[in-house]
Each structure stands twice: as structure tokens, then as C-alpha cells.
MOPAC internal coordinates of N, CA, C and O (Angstrom, degrees):
PM7 1SCF
backbone

  N    0.0000 0     0.00 0     0.00 0    0    0    0
  C    1.3551 1     0.00 0     0.00 0    1    0    0
  C    1.5535 1   104.64 1     0.00 0    2    1    0
  O    1.2310 1   122.86 1   -32.62 1    3    2    1
  N    1.3669 1   112.12 1   147.38 1    3    2    1
  C    1.4512 1   117.74 1   176.41 1    5    3    2
  C    1.4771 1   112.23 1  -130.95 1    6    5    3
  O    1.2310 1   117.18 1   -48.78 1    7    6    5
  N    1.2113 1   122.97 1   131.22 1    7    6    5
  C    1.6158 1   125.69 1   176.80 1    9    7    6
  C    1.3884 1   109.21 1   -79.01 1   10    9    7
  O    1.2310 1   121.28 1   -39.13 1   11   10    9
  N    1.2956 1   115.15 1   140.87 1   11   10    9
  C    1.4849 1   124.80 1   173.79 1   13   11   10
  C    1.4873 1   103.48 1   -98.27 1   14   13   11
  O    1.2310 1   119.81 1   -75.77 1   15   14   13
  N    1.3473 1   117.97 1   104.23 1   15   14   13
  C    1.3917 1   128.06 1   177.98 1   17   15   14
  C    1.4452 1   122.08 1  -106.97 1   18   17   15
  O    1.2310 1   120.61 1   154.26 1   19   18   17
  N    1.2885 1   116.45 1   -25.74 1   19   18   17
  C    1.5193 1   123.59 1  -179.76 1   21   19   18
  C    1.5864 1   114.57 1  -125.75 1   22   21   19
  O    1.2310 1   120.45 1   -11.15 1   23   22   21
  N    1.2005 1   116.74 1   168.85 1   23   22   21
  C    1.4886 1   125.00 1   174.11 1   25   23   22
  C    1.5129 1   106.19 1   -58.06 1   26   25   23
  O    1.2310 1   121.33 1   135.96 1   27   26   25
  N    1.3385 1   115.06 1   -44.04 1   27   26   25
  C    1.5654 1   119.72 1   179.74 1   29   27   26
  C    1.4857 1   111.69 1   -56.54 1   30   29   27
  O    1.2310 1   121.31 1   133.02 1   31   30   29
  N    1.3403 1   115.10 1   -46.98 1   31   30   29
  C    1.4514 1   119.09 1  -179.86 1   33   31   30
  C    1.6188 1   116.63 1   -63.00 1   34   33   31
  O    1.2310 1   125.90 1   145.04 1   35   34   33
  N    1.3456 1   106.27 1   -34.96 1   35   34   33
  C    1.4746 1   113.78 1  -179.39 1   37   35   34
  C    1.6582 1   106.91 1   -73.59 1   38   37   35
  O    1.2310 1   119.88 1   144.71 1   39   38   37
  N    1.3133 1   117.83 1   -35.29 1   39   38   37
  C    1.3422 1   121.64 1   176.26 1   41   39   38
  C    1.5395 1   112.18 1   -65.24 1   42   41   39
  O    1.2310 1   121.09 1   138.24 1   43   42   41
  N    1.3228 1   115.51 1   -41.76 1   43   42   41
  C    1.4141 1   122.58 1  -178.78 1   45   43   42
  C    1.5209 1   104.14 1   -64.85 1   46   45   43
  O    1.2310 1   117.95 1   133.93 1   47   46   45
  N    1.2059 1   121.51 1   -46.07 1   47   46   45
  C    1.5145 1   123.33 1  -173.61 1   49   47   46
  C    1.4951 1   111.52 1   -64.54 1   50   49   47
  O    1.2310 1   119.60 1   142.52 1   51   50   49
  N    1.4548 1   118.37 1   -37.48 1   51   50   49
  C    1.4164 1   125.82 1   173.74 1   53   51   50
  C    1.3998 1   112.23 1   -63.99 1   54   53   51
  O    1.2310 1   120.81 1   133.13 1   55   54   53
  N    1.3448 1   116.05 1   -46.87 1   55   54   53
  C    1.5761 1   117.83 1   176.15 1   57   55   54
  C    1.4703 1   109.03 1   -63.98 1   58   57   55
  O    1.2310 1   114.41 1   143.92 1   59   58   57
  N    1.2158 1   128.19 1   -36.08 1   59   58   57
  C    1.4895 1   125.00 1   171.84 1   61   59   58
  C    1.4381 1   113.91 1   -59.57 1   62   61   59
  O    1.2310 1   119.13 1   130.71 1   63   62   61
  N    1.3997 1   119.27 1   -49.29 1   63   62   61
  C    1.3916 1   122.45 1  -174.66 1   65   63   62
  C    1.5504 1   105.53 1   -66.66 1   66   65   63
  O    1.2310 1   116.24 1   141.57 1   67   66   65
  N    1.3446 1   124.75 1   -38.43 1   67   66   65
  C    1.3551 1   128.27 1   172.06 1   69   67   66
  C    1.5318 1   116.20 1   -53.88 1   70   69   67
  O    1.2310 1   122.37 1   141.83 1   71   70   69
  N    1.3130 1   113.07 1   -38.17 1   71   70   69
  C    1.4896 1   121.17 1  -179.13 1   73   71   70
  C    1.4859 1   115.07 1   -71.16 1   74   73   71
  O    1.2310 1   122.58 1   155.57 1   75   74   73
  N    1.4619 1   112.67 1   -24.43 1   75   74   73
  C    1.4628 1   115.68 1  -172.37 1   77   75   74
  C    1.5964 1   110.50 1  -114.33 1   78   77   75
  O    1.2310 1   121.14 1   174.21 1   79   78   77
  N    1.3818 1   115.42 1    -5.79 1   79   78   77
  C    1.4623 1   119.33 1  -173.57 1   81   79   78
  C    1.5137 1   109.90 1  -138.54 1   82   81   79
  O    1.2310 1   120.24 1   -73.78 1   83   82   81
  N    1.3406 1   117.15 1   106.22 1   83   82   81
  C    1.5486 1   119.63 1  -177.71 1   85   83   82
  C    1.5177 1   112.45 1   -57.65 1   86   85   83
  O    1.2310 1   120.72 1   149.27 1   87   86   85
  N    1.2906 1   116.24 1   -30.73 1   87   86   85
  C    1.5497 1   116.47 1   178.22 1   89   87   86
  C    1.5497 1   110.70 1   -67.00 1   90   89   87
  O    1.2310 1   122.01 1   141.96 1   91   90   89
  N    1.2573 1   113.75 1   -38.04 1   91   90   89
  C    1.5360 1   115.58 1   176.44 1   93   91   90
  C    1.5042 1   106.76 1   -70.00 1   94   93   91
  O    1.2310 1   119.23 1   135.17 1   95   94   93
  N    1.2863 1   119.08 1   -44.83 1   95   94   93
  C    1.4982 1   124.35 1  -177.25 1   97   95   94
  C    1.5323 1   107.26 1   -53.04 1   98   97   95
  O    1.2310 1   120.09 1   136.17 1   99   98   97
  N    1.3406 1   117.44 1   -43.83 1   99   98   97
  C    1.4505 1   118.50 1   178.58 1  101   99   98
  C    1.6163 1   114.55 1   -78.48 1  102  101   99
  O    1.2310 1   118.75 1   149.08 1  103  102  101
  N    1.3328 1   120.00 1   -30.92 1  103  102  101
  C    1.2922 1   119.56 1  -172.89 1  105  103  102
  C    1.6144 1   111.39 1   -82.69 1  106  105  103
  O    1.2310 1   123.23 1   141.10 1  107  106  105
  N    1.2623 1   111.41 1   -38.90 1  107  106  105
  C    1.5255 1   111.12 1  -176.21 1  109  107  106
  C    1.6002 1   118.36 1   -50.13 1  110  109  107
  O    1.2310 1   122.32 1   127.93 1  111  110  109
  N    1.2887 1   113.15 1   -52.07 1  111  110  109
  C    1.5373 1   111.95 1   178.58 1  113  111  110
  C    1.5114 1   113.72 1   -61.63 1  114  113  111
  O    1.2310 1   119.81 1   159.89 1  115  114  113
  N    1.2960 1   117.96 1   -20.11 1  115  114  113
  C    1.5031 1   118.46 1  -176.60 1  117  115  114
  C    1.5431 1   105.23 1   -82.88 1  118  117  115
  O    1.2310 1   117.95 1   142.90 1  119  118  117
  N    1.3149 1   121.51 1   -37.10 1  119  118  117
  C    1.5103 1   125.24 1  -173.54 1  121  119  118
  C    1.4884 1   110.67 1   -86.73 1  122  121  119
  O    1.2310 1   120.72 1   155.73 1  123  122  121
  N    1.4765 1   116.22 1   -24.27 1  123  122  121
  C    1.4561 1   112.20 1  -177.84 1  125  123  122
  C    1.5099 1   108.78 1    88.70 1  126  125  123
  O    1.2310 1   124.12 1    -7.00 1  127  126  125
  N    1.3824 1   109.71 1   173.00 1  127  126  125
  C    1.5638 1   115.14 1   172.57 1  129  127  126
  C    1.5808 1   114.48 1   -48.78 1  130  129  127
  O    1.2310 1   125.12 1   -41.05 1  131  130  129
  N    1.2621 1   107.77 1   138.95 1  131  130  129
  C    1.5592 1   107.90 1   171.77 1  133  131  130
  C    1.4429 1   111.57 1   -89.01 1  134  133  131
  O    1.2310 1   119.40 1   -32.50 1  135  134  133
  N    1.2482 1   118.75 1   147.50 1  135  134  133
  C    1.4877 1   124.01 1  -174.37 1  137  135  134
  C    1.6735 1   105.44 1   -77.17 1  138  137  135
  O    1.2310 1   124.20 1   -32.71 1  139  138  137
  N    1.2436 1   109.54 1   147.29 1  139  138  137
  C    1.5252 1   117.00 1   174.21 1  141  139  138
  C    1.4871 1   107.36 1   -89.75 1  142  141  139
  O    1.2310 1   118.82 1   -61.53 1  143  142  141
  N    1.3052 1   119.85 1   118.47 1  143  142  141
  C    1.4572 1   123.21 1  -173.61 1  145  143  142
  C    1.5983 1   105.25 1  -118.96 1  146  145  143
  O    1.2310 1   122.37 1   -69.28 1  147  146  145
  N    1.2991 1   113.06 1   110.72 1  147  146  145
  C    1.4626 1   117.32 1   178.59 1  149  147  146
  C    1.4855 1   111.34 1  -107.57 1  150  149  147
  O    1.2310 1   121.72 1   -43.52 1  151  150  149
  N    1.2398 1   114.32 1   136.48 1  151  150  149
  C    1.4962 1   122.12 1   179.40 1  153  151  150
  C    1.4687 1   112.45 1  -130.07 1  154  153  151
  O    1.2310 1   118.39 1   -29.24 1  155  154  153
  N    1.3054 1   120.67 1   150.76 1  155  154  153
  C    1.4069 1   120.33 1   177.77 1  157  155  154
  C    1.4411 1   109.80 1   -62.09 1  158  157  155
  O    1.2310 1   120.73 1   -26.36 1  159  158  157
  N    1.4865 1   116.21 1   153.64 1  159  158  157
  C    1.3526 1   120.42 1  -179.59 1  161  159  158
  C    1.5487 1   111.87 1  -100.73 1  162  161  159
  O    1.2310 1   120.15 1     9.11 1  163  162  161
  N    1.3003 1   117.33 1  -170.89 1  163  162  161
  C    1.4276 1   116.98 1   179.30 1  165  163  162
  C    1.6132 1   113.03 1    94.35 1  166  165  163
  O    1.2310 1   121.72 1    -6.47 1  167  166  165
  N    1.3457 1   114.32 1   173.53 1  167  166  165
  C    1.4099 1   117.89 1  -174.88 1  169  167  166
  C    1.5247 1   115.51 1   -60.91 1  170  169  167
  O    1.2310 1   119.05 1   150.27 1  171  170  169
  N    1.3455 1   119.41 1   -29.73 1  171  170  169
  C    1.4962 1   118.62 1   177.02 1  173  171  170
  C    1.4546 1   110.87 1   -68.16 1  174  173  171
  O    1.2310 1   117.71 1   148.44 1  175  174  173
  N    1.2997 1   121.97 1   -31.56 1  175  174  173
  C    1.4965 1   121.95 1   176.21 1  177  175  174
  C    1.4890 1   111.74 1   -71.08 1  178  177  175
  O    1.2310 1   119.51 1   137.71 1  179  178  177
  N    1.4432 1   118.54 1   -42.29 1  179  178  177
  C    1.2667 1   121.60 1   174.87 1  181  179  178
  C    1.5058 1   116.22 1   -60.66 1  182  181  179
  O    1.2310 1   119.82 1   134.77 1  183  182  181
  N    1.3499 1   117.96 1   -45.23 1  183  182  181
  C    1.4836 1   121.40 1   170.94 1  185  183  182
  C    1.3594 1   114.02 1   -53.89 1  186  185  183
  O    1.2310 1   120.36 1   132.88 1  187  186  185
  N    1.3722 1   116.92 1   -47.12 1  187  186  185
  C    1.4870 1   122.96 1  -174.60 1  189  187  186
  C    1.6284 1   108.08 1   -60.95 1  190  189  187
  O    1.2310 1   122.89 1   136.95 1  191  190  189
  N    1.3868 1   112.06 1   -43.05 1  191  190  189
  C    1.5350 1   111.12 1  -177.51 1  193  191  190
  C    1.5097 1   110.96 1   -67.78 1  194  193  191
  O    1.2310 1   120.29 1   141.21 1  195  194  193
  N    1.3592 1   117.04 1   -38.79 1  195  194  193
  C    1.5129 1   118.11 1   176.10 1  197  195  194
  C    1.4972 1   110.33 1   -65.79 1  198  197  195
  O    1.2310 1   115.58 1   136.76 1  199  198  197
  N    1.1324 1   126.00 1   -43.24 1  199  198  197
  C    1.5445 1   123.58 1  -178.94 1  201  199  198
  C    1.5220 1   107.87 1   -70.56 1  202  201  199
  O    1.2310 1   118.97 1   147.29 1  203  202  201
  N    1.3253 1   119.57 1   -32.71 1  203  202  201
  C    1.4883 1   119.50 1   177.48 1  205  203  202
  C    1.5374 1   108.08 1   -67.61 1  206  205  203
  O    1.2310 1   120.16 1   136.85 1  207  206  205
  N    1.1990 1   117.30 1   -43.15 1  207  206  205
  C    1.5779 1   118.68 1  -179.63 1  209  207  206
  C    1.4510 1   108.20 1   -66.13 1  210  209  207
  O    1.2310 1   116.41 1   136.95 1  211  210  209
  N    1.3318 1   124.42 1   -43.05 1  211  210  209
  C    1.4776 1   122.67 1   172.82 1  213  211  210
  C    1.4237 1   118.06 1   -55.25 1  214  213  211
  O    1.2310 1   121.45 1   137.61 1  215  214  213
  N    1.3945 1   114.84 1   -42.39 1  215  214  213
  C    1.4620 1   116.73 1   177.52 1  217  215  214
  C    1.5153 1   106.26 1   -71.65 1  218  217  215
  O    1.2310 1   113.84 1   141.65 1  219  218  217
  N    1.2191 1   129.26 1   -38.35 1  219  218  217
  C    1.3849 1   131.77 1   178.12 1  221  219  218
  C    1.5639 1   110.33 1   -57.36 1  222  221  219
  O    1.2310 1   120.62 1   137.23 1  223  222  221
  N    1.3591 1   116.43 1   -42.77 1  223  222  221
  C    1.4721 1   124.41 1  -179.40 1  225  223  222
  C    1.6140 1   103.31 1   -65.56 1  226  225  223
  O    1.2310 1   122.00 1   128.20 1  227  226  225
  N    1.2857 1   113.78 1   -51.80 1  227  226  225
  C    1.5549 1   115.91 1  -176.26 1  229  227  226
  C    1.6021 1   110.09 1   -61.10 1  230  229  227
  O    1.2310 1   122.66 1   139.26 1  231  230  229
  N    1.3078 1   112.52 1   -40.74 1  231  230  229
  C    1.5824 1   111.37 1   175.89 1  233  231  230
  C    1.4710 1   114.13 1   -64.51 1  234  233  231
  O    1.2310 1   120.89 1   144.87 1  235  234  233
  N    1.3612 1   115.91 1   -35.13 1  235  234  233
  C    1.4865 1   114.95 1   179.01 1  237  235  234
  C    1.4051 1   113.37 1   -70.47 1  238  237  235
  O    1.2310 1   119.57 1   147.49 1  239  238  237
  N    1.3327 1   118.43 1   -32.51 1  239  238  237
  C    1.4584 1   126.66 1   178.19 1  241  239  238
  C    1.5616 1   108.71 1   -65.86 1  242  241  239
  O    1.2310 1   120.41 1   136.83 1  243  242  241
  N    1.2755 1   116.83 1   -43.17 1  243  242  241
  C    1.4380 1   124.30 1   175.76 1  245  243  242
  C    1.4583 1   116.38 1   -62.53 1  246  245  243
  O    1.2310 1   122.91 1   137.59 1  247  246  245
  N    1.3692 1   112.03 1   -42.41 1  247  246  245
  C    1.4604 1   117.61 1   178.92 1  249  247  246
  C    1.5525 1   110.66 1   -74.44 1  250  249  247
  O    1.2310 1   119.02 1   147.21 1  251  250  249
  N    1.1706 1   119.48 1   -32.79 1  251  250  249
  C    1.5246 1   128.64 1   178.81 1  253  251  250
  C    1.6438 1   104.40 1   -68.56 1  254  253  251
  O    1.2310 1   121.25 1   132.86 1  255  254  253
  N    1.2578 1   115.22 1   -47.14 1  255  254  253
  C    1.4371 1   113.61 1   172.31 1  257  255  254
  C    1.4315 1   119.84 1   -58.88 1  258  257  255
  O    1.2310 1   121.15 1   139.89 1  259  258  257
  N    1.3196 1   115.41 1   -40.11 1  259  258  257
  C    1.4719 1   120.07 1   178.99 1  261  259  258
  C    1.5485 1   110.21 1   -66.68 1  262  261  259
  O    1.2310 1   120.74 1   139.29 1  263  262  261
  N    1.2849 1   116.19 1   -40.71 1  263  262  261
  C    1.3900 1   118.62 1   174.53 1  265  263  262
  C    1.5680 1   115.81 1   -56.92 1  266  265  263
  O    1.2310 1   124.38 1   130.99 1  267  266  265
  N    1.2994 1   109.20 1   -49.01 1  267  266  265
  C    1.4766 1   119.83 1  -177.68 1  269  267  266
  C    1.6043 1   109.87 1   -62.39 1  270  269  267
  O    1.2310 1   121.18 1   137.81 1  271  270  269
  N    1.3536 1   115.35 1   -42.19 1  271  270  269
  C    1.4401 1   118.34 1   173.01 1  273  271  270
  C    1.5662 1   110.47 1   -63.01 1  274  273  271
  O    1.2310 1   118.84 1   143.56 1  275  274  273
  N    1.1257 1   119.82 1   -36.44 1  275  274  273
  C    1.4612 1   121.72 1  -169.72 1  277  275  274
  C    1.6881 1   104.97 1   -87.64 1  278  277  275
  O    1.2310 1   121.96 1  -179.11 1  279  278  277
  N    1.3446 1   113.85 1     0.89 1  279  278  277
  C    1.5285 1   116.92 1  -174.34 1  281  279  278
  C    1.4574 1   117.93 1    65.28 1  282  281  279
  O    1.2310 1   120.31 1  -151.71 1  283  282  281
  N    1.3268 1   117.01 1    28.29 1  283  282  281
  C    1.4796 1   122.00 1  -178.38 1  285  283  282
  C    1.4738 1   112.47 1  -108.04 1  286  285  283
  O    1.2310 1   121.25 1  -117.27 1  287  286  285
  N    1.3395 1   115.21 1    62.73 1  287  286  285
  C    1.5547 1   118.02 1   178.41 1  289  287  286
  C    1.4464 1   116.68 1  -116.37 1  290  289  287
  O    1.2310 1   121.50 1  -172.08 1  291  290  289
  N    1.2767 1   114.74 1     7.92 1  291  290  289
  C    1.4753 1   115.79 1   178.19 1  293  291  290
  C    1.5238 1   109.04 1  -133.76 1  294  293  291
  O    1.2310 1   119.75 1   -12.76 1  295  294  293
  N    1.2976 1   118.08 1   167.24 1  295  294  293
  C    1.4453 1   123.38 1  -173.99 1  297  295  294
  C    1.5167 1   110.21 1   -60.80 1  298  297  295
  O    1.2310 1   118.61 1   133.89 1  299  298  297
  N    1.2684 1   120.25 1   -46.11 1  299  298  297
  C    1.4029 1   124.59 1  -173.05 1  301  299  298
  C    1.6049 1   112.13 1   -62.83 1  302  301  299
  O    1.2310 1   124.54 1   136.64 1  303  302  301
  N    1.4326 1   108.88 1   -43.36 1  303  302  301
  C    1.4589 1   107.84 1  -174.87 1  305  303  302
  C    1.5973 1   112.10 1   -74.13 1  306  305  303
  O    1.2310 1   124.34 1   153.14 1  307  306  305
  N    1.2300 1   109.27 1   -26.86 1  307  306  305
  C    1.5491 1   116.01 1   178.78 1  309  307  306
  C    1.5879 1   110.68 1   -69.75 1  310  309  307
  O    1.2310 1   122.44 1   137.56 1  311  310  309
  N    1.3787 1   112.94 1   -42.44 1  311  310  309
  C    1.3121 1   121.59 1   179.68 1  313  311  310
  C    1.6645 1   113.50 1   -66.40 1  314  313  311
  O    1.2310 1   123.80 1   140.16 1  315  314  313
  N    1.4011 1   110.32 1   -39.84 1  315  314  313
  C    1.4478 1   114.25 1   177.47 1  317  315  314
  C    1.5377 1   108.20 1   -72.29 1  318  317  315
  O    1.2310 1   116.41 1   147.35 1  319  318  317
  N    1.1872 1   124.43 1   -32.65 1  319  318  317
  C    1.5156 1   124.90 1  -179.87 1  321  319  318
  C    1.5742 1   107.99 1   -71.00 1  322  321  319
  O    1.2310 1   119.58 1   149.01 1  323  322  321
  N    1.4082 1   118.40 1   -30.99 1  323  322  321
  C    1.3569 1   116.75 1  -179.39 1  325  323  322
  C    1.5391 1   116.00 1   -79.08 1  326  325  323
  O    1.2310 1   122.14 1   161.61 1  327  326  325
  N    1.2680 1   113.50 1   -18.39 1  327  326  325
  C    1.5596 1   122.76 1   174.73 1  329  327  326
  C    1.5345 1   112.58 1  -100.24 1  330  329  327
  O    1.2310 1   119.95 1   165.90 1  331  330  329
  N    1.3259 1   117.71 1   -14.10 1  331  330  329
  C    1.3677 1   119.58 1  -173.01 1  333  331  330
  C    1.4920 1   107.36 1   -98.72 1  334  333  331
  O    1.2310 1   120.10 1   180.00 1  335  334  333

């Protein structure tokens, strides 16, 4: 295991992924350099990550429910709503 601690570490990892994965090789130039996001470690960080994921799942479910209720679950209905 290797820790990503610097921008150079991140760039090296991205270069490796691009060398072994054609999808990454195509995507990276389009999205540009990835930001280095550092967070504190330990239990508090893990707890925060778990809680954030659960909130995101709940938010996604609520958004999907609203889209379904509005009949906006396919390309045509969404396109019509955007122009109407």
C-alpha cells in the first residue's frame, strides 16, 4: 500500500492508471488534474464518511422519487420539461 500525500503522488497514480486503463487514458486529459483532497484520519473521519454516504443515498432516493412522481424518468420527458 502506498499513501498519496502530495500532488506528485497523485499525478504518478493517475499516470499509472492511464497506462493500464484505456478509459482513464481517455478521460484524464478531458477532466484535467485531479485535486488532492486530504482529510484527517481515524474513527471520526470514517464516521463522517459513512454518515455522508448515507445522507447522499437518502438524498438520491428522494430526488429519484420526485422525478418518478413528476414523470421525469426518461430522456424525452426530461427534454420536454427543459424546453417547456
